[in-house]
Legacy VTK file of the C-alpha trace (Angstrom):
# vtk DataFile Version 3.0
C-alpha trace
ASCII
DATASET POLYDATA
POINTS 298 float
-106.176 15.403 58.188
-104.055 12.339 59.108
-102.366 10.266 56.292
-102.006 7.203 58.460
-104.352 5.960 61.125
-102.598 3.455 63.363
-105.847 2.212 64.826
-107.227 1.211 61.415
-106.299 -2.436 60.584
-106.645 -1.866 56.854
-104.071 0.868 56.945
-101.627 -1.448 58.764
-102.011 -4.095 56.064
-101.333 -1.595 53.326
-98.160 -0.451 55.022
-96.933 -4.021 55.469
-97.736 -4.871 51.851
-95.901 -1.798 50.581
-92.820 -2.667 52.700
-92.846 -6.218 51.349
-93.062 -4.996 47.778
-90.115 -2.665 48.438
-87.993 -5.508 49.784
-88.897 -7.666 46.779
-88.047 -4.820 44.403
-84.702 -4.293 46.104
-83.958 -8.040 45.864
-84.833 -8.095 42.158
-82.655 -5.097 41.424
-79.753 -6.607 43.378
-80.031 -9.818 41.400
-80.150 -7.946 38.105
-77.022 -5.871 38.834
-75.019 -8.225 41.036
-76.369 -11.667 40.446
-74.329 -12.400 37.229
-70.956 -11.626 38.886
-71.056 -14.476 41.332
-73.153 -16.482 43.662
-73.629 -13.526 45.921
-70.603 -14.303 48.066
-67.761 -11.932 47.392
-64.247 -12.850 48.488
-62.892 -10.384 50.943
-59.475 -8.960 50.076
-57.198 -7.577 52.696
-54.083 -5.448 52.395
-51.751 -8.464 52.124
-53.621 -10.560 49.568
-54.161 -9.934 45.828
-56.617 -12.122 43.923
-55.622 -12.972 40.336
-58.218 -13.967 37.806
-57.302 -16.264 34.961
-59.118 -16.697 31.712
-58.455 -19.481 29.243
-56.744 -18.401 26.040
-58.789 -18.770 22.869
-57.779 -21.478 20.445
-58.621 -19.282 17.484
-56.903 -15.860 17.311
-60.193 -14.375 16.096
-62.147 -15.874 19.044
-62.650 -13.593 22.034
-61.575 -14.827 25.480
-64.388 -16.327 27.644
-64.708 -15.131 31.194
-65.335 -17.647 33.956
-66.273 -17.466 37.593
-64.272 -20.529 38.585
-61.810 -19.377 41.284
-60.341 -22.815 41.995
-57.191 -22.045 39.962
-56.659 -18.626 41.527
-53.614 -18.422 43.829
-52.657 -15.439 45.914
-49.364 -13.672 45.148
-47.032 -13.772 48.131
-46.521 -10.333 49.641
-42.733 -10.871 49.688
-42.595 -10.770 45.877
-41.291 -7.517 44.436
-40.915 -6.270 40.888
-37.333 -5.362 39.946
-36.838 -1.806 38.801
-35.989 -1.442 35.097
-33.475 1.259 34.268
-33.780 3.519 31.282
-31.882 2.260 28.209
-28.746 4.280 27.583
-29.387 4.975 23.926
-30.949 7.446 21.600
-34.324 6.209 20.376
-33.903 8.266 17.216
-30.509 6.778 16.302
-29.913 3.619 14.280
-28.742 0.556 16.106
-25.005 0.129 15.936
-23.756 -3.359 16.740
-20.830 -3.737 19.086
-17.668 -4.229 16.989
-16.071 -7.619 17.239
-12.570 -7.323 18.706
-9.826 -8.240 16.243
-7.371 -10.737 17.584
-3.906 -10.071 16.230
-2.236 -13.115 14.807
1.270 -13.775 16.005
3.934 -12.832 13.484
5.615 -15.984 12.231
9.337 -16.205 12.617
10.941 -15.582 9.200
12.690 -18.535 7.711
16.320 -17.710 6.903
17.130 -17.709 3.191
19.418 -20.596 2.337
22.811 -19.678 0.864
23.150 -20.011 -2.922
24.735 -23.196 -4.237
27.515 -21.227 -5.987
29.734 -18.479 -4.588
31.215 -15.454 -6.400
33.899 -13.585 -4.458
35.514 -11.144 -6.941
35.780 -9.934 -10.536
38.811 -9.100 -12.671
38.525 -6.341 -13.696
35.925 -4.950 -11.301
35.966 -1.443 -12.858
35.869 -0.582 -16.571
35.342 2.544 -18.651
32.199 3.035 -20.698
32.422 3.107 -24.510
35.480 0.854 -24.559
35.804 -2.270 -26.716
35.148 -5.909 -25.844
37.150 -7.133 -22.841
37.807 -10.369 -20.989
36.169 -10.802 -17.574
37.317 -13.352 -14.988
34.991 -14.436 -12.172
36.471 -15.961 -9.018
34.510 -17.974 -6.473
33.802 -21.565 -5.462
31.810 -24.667 -6.458
31.849 -23.857 -10.172
31.104 -26.779 -12.493
31.211 -27.158 -16.299
28.096 -25.636 -17.845
27.889 -22.699 -15.432
27.590 -19.367 -17.238
28.402 -15.762 -16.389
25.329 -13.497 -16.547
25.476 -9.670 -16.692
22.175 -7.888 -15.983
20.347 -11.129 -16.787
22.146 -11.795 -20.091
24.072 -15.071 -20.262
27.530 -14.966 -21.869
29.537 -17.695 -23.540
31.612 -18.857 -20.573
34.929 -20.671 -20.258
35.260 -23.156 -17.389
38.736 -22.780 -15.927
38.413 -24.504 -12.537
36.038 -24.968 -9.653
37.135 -21.530 -8.421
37.362 -19.569 -11.698
35.374 -19.035 -14.894
35.770 -16.447 -17.670
33.877 -14.762 -20.525
34.273 -12.031 -23.151
32.037 -9.020 -22.423
30.804 -7.217 -25.562
31.180 -3.445 -25.805
27.394 -3.054 -26.087
26.983 -3.999 -22.400
29.234 -1.142 -21.233
28.207 1.596 -23.658
26.943 3.829 -20.827
28.192 4.470 -17.290
26.521 2.669 -14.386
26.610 -0.507 -12.294
26.153 -3.943 -13.868
24.980 -6.970 -11.864
27.190 -10.053 -12.396
26.408 -13.595 -11.259
27.073 -17.227 -12.171
24.239 -19.653 -12.895
23.396 -22.848 -14.714
21.190 -23.037 -17.779
18.299 -24.689 -15.877
18.533 -22.226 -12.952
19.131 -24.890 -10.310
22.638 -23.593 -9.662
23.098 -19.893 -9.007
25.383 -17.562 -7.079
25.286 -14.288 -5.229
25.380 -11.028 -7.213
28.505 -8.820 -7.377
28.732 -5.340 -8.991
30.730 -4.407 -12.077
31.355 -0.641 -12.066
31.243 1.082 -15.459
32.585 4.635 -15.166
32.550 7.480 -17.663
35.856 7.839 -19.583
37.971 11.007 -19.264
37.198 13.714 -21.850
39.501 16.380 -23.359
39.154 19.719 -21.583
39.368 21.961 -24.662
37.219 24.193 -26.868
37.677 24.105 -30.636
37.580 27.784 -31.713
39.304 28.100 -35.117
41.217 26.587 -38.037
44.334 27.727 -39.919
44.520 26.057 -43.334
47.726 25.598 -45.311
48.088 24.761 -49.030
50.019 21.548 -48.415
47.326 20.209 -46.088
49.101 20.804 -42.816
46.010 22.360 -41.252
46.236 23.817 -37.772
43.404 23.671 -35.198
43.091 26.465 -32.675
42.079 25.275 -29.186
41.552 26.959 -25.842
42.276 25.134 -22.591
39.140 25.456 -20.430
41.141 25.484 -17.205
44.029 27.858 -17.996
42.352 29.786 -20.881
45.545 29.229 -22.865
45.278 29.209 -26.677
46.937 26.273 -28.455
47.665 25.490 -32.098
47.717 21.766 -32.888
48.142 19.702 -36.060
47.172 16.149 -37.051
49.173 13.611 -35.063
49.830 15.868 -32.075
49.124 14.371 -28.642
47.503 16.599 -26.032
47.522 16.080 -22.260
49.602 12.964 -22.785
46.720 10.859 -24.168
44.526 12.657 -26.736
45.839 12.444 -30.329
44.518 14.794 -33.060
43.194 12.528 -35.833
40.925 14.804 -37.886
40.537 18.559 -38.479
37.631 20.137 -40.357
35.731 23.408 -40.346
32.946 21.998 -38.135
34.656 19.554 -35.750
37.880 18.248 -34.366
38.376 14.526 -33.616
40.654 13.402 -30.773
41.430 9.748 -30.001
42.217 8.503 -26.479
45.473 6.569 -26.962
44.865 4.536 -23.775
41.196 3.590 -24.124
40.946 3.854 -27.939
37.908 6.099 -27.569
37.210 8.910 -30.029
36.033 12.311 -28.808
34.523 14.890 -31.171
34.851 18.623 -30.401
32.370 20.784 -32.314
33.442 24.259 -33.452
32.476 27.004 -30.973
33.434 30.630 -30.190
32.959 30.161 -26.449
35.962 31.299 -24.410
37.587 33.374 -27.174
36.612 36.837 -25.886
39.385 38.531 -23.882
42.238 36.349 -25.158
45.442 38.079 -26.311
44.784 37.250 -29.952
41.118 38.204 -29.832
38.551 36.009 -31.556
40.265 33.838 -34.179
38.781 33.444 -37.613
37.146 30.043 -38.013
38.906 29.391 -41.315
42.120 31.167 -42.326
44.345 30.298 -45.300
48.089 30.908 -44.815
50.803 30.416 -47.432
53.757 28.246 -46.436
57.090 29.954 -46.019
59.599 29.373 -48.859
LINES 1 299
298 0 1 2 3 4 5 6 7 8 9 10 11 12 13 14 15 16 17 18 19 20 21 22 23 24 25 26 27 28 29 30 31 32 33 34 35 36 37 38 39 40 41 42 43 44 45 46 47 48 49 50 51 52 53 54 55 56 57 58 59 60 61 62 63 64 65 66 67 68 69 70 71 72 73 74 75 76 77 78 79 80 81 82 83 84 85 86 87 88 89 90 91 92 93 94 95 96 97 98 99 100 101 102 103 104 105 106 107 108 109 110 111 112 113 114 115 116 117 118 119 120 121 122 123 124 125 126 127 128 129 130 131 132 133 134 135 136 137 138 139 140 141 142 143 144 145 146 147 148 149 150 151 152 153 154 155 156 157 158 159 160 161 162 163 164 165 166 167 168 169 170 171 172 173 174 175 176 177 178 179 180 181 182 183 184 185 186 187 188 189 190 191 192 193 194 195 196 197 198 199 200 201 202 203 204 205 206 207 208 209 210 211 212 213 214 215 216 217 218 219 220 221 222 223 224 225 226 227 228 229 230 231 232 233 234 235 236 237 238 239 240 241 242 243 244 245 246 247 248 249 250 251 252 253 254 255 256 257 258 259 260 261 262 263 264 265 266 267 268 269 270 271 272 273 274 275 276 277 278 279 280 281 282 283 284 285 286 287 288 289 290 291 292 293 294 295 296 297
């Protein structure tokens, strides 16, 4: 049985009608799927041309962009354009950003201004060395440019000063300022501080002390007591009475059971020797009795 008879005109019409319907169906489908993307004419792109499509930006951030088919503003990108390569940042993405420290520019050191010389000048003292624990003494200050009203100052304490001349002034130094050994700072200055001088030292040295140990006492009825001493250097034992002078300068002024008082005949300084048994062991007389009473010879 044949499905198609080519000699039958009705069969030919059916075939033609079916082919026409197929073409129409294909046209409708093509319009449905491809008709909204353009007018049916697609621009051909080659290997050297890239078509860019622009869309207007929405005025409202919430508004979606509107697509358009207008290609009048589309311009091809020249093939000679290249995109520069971007290197990887040389940093740790997990580390905090540390700003580059600003270089510190060192300021030039200014030239020091020389200190101007003082208005007054002190060159020497008389005396320049004294012993501690001595009495009041007279101090003369020599220099230049002294005027009436300038005072001598020792360790910041102003003294009643005598103006002698433009090169010499004087003052009496109290014993309280030299009670201990050390160096005192002496200068000349005015009451208002506008005039001042350089500083010169006044040396206060420790006075000489008797080199003896007081180790015993021999008492006599008439009061002529005898003190027993031992020389620390020679270990020699000595018997001394009131008024005796030892080592050419120390006079015995008081004898008691507890202490012996010696006075420096040169500096007028008193030295007290407390009773002690140190240095008595091994001496020819042995350890003397601290207090012994002896009758005077007839």
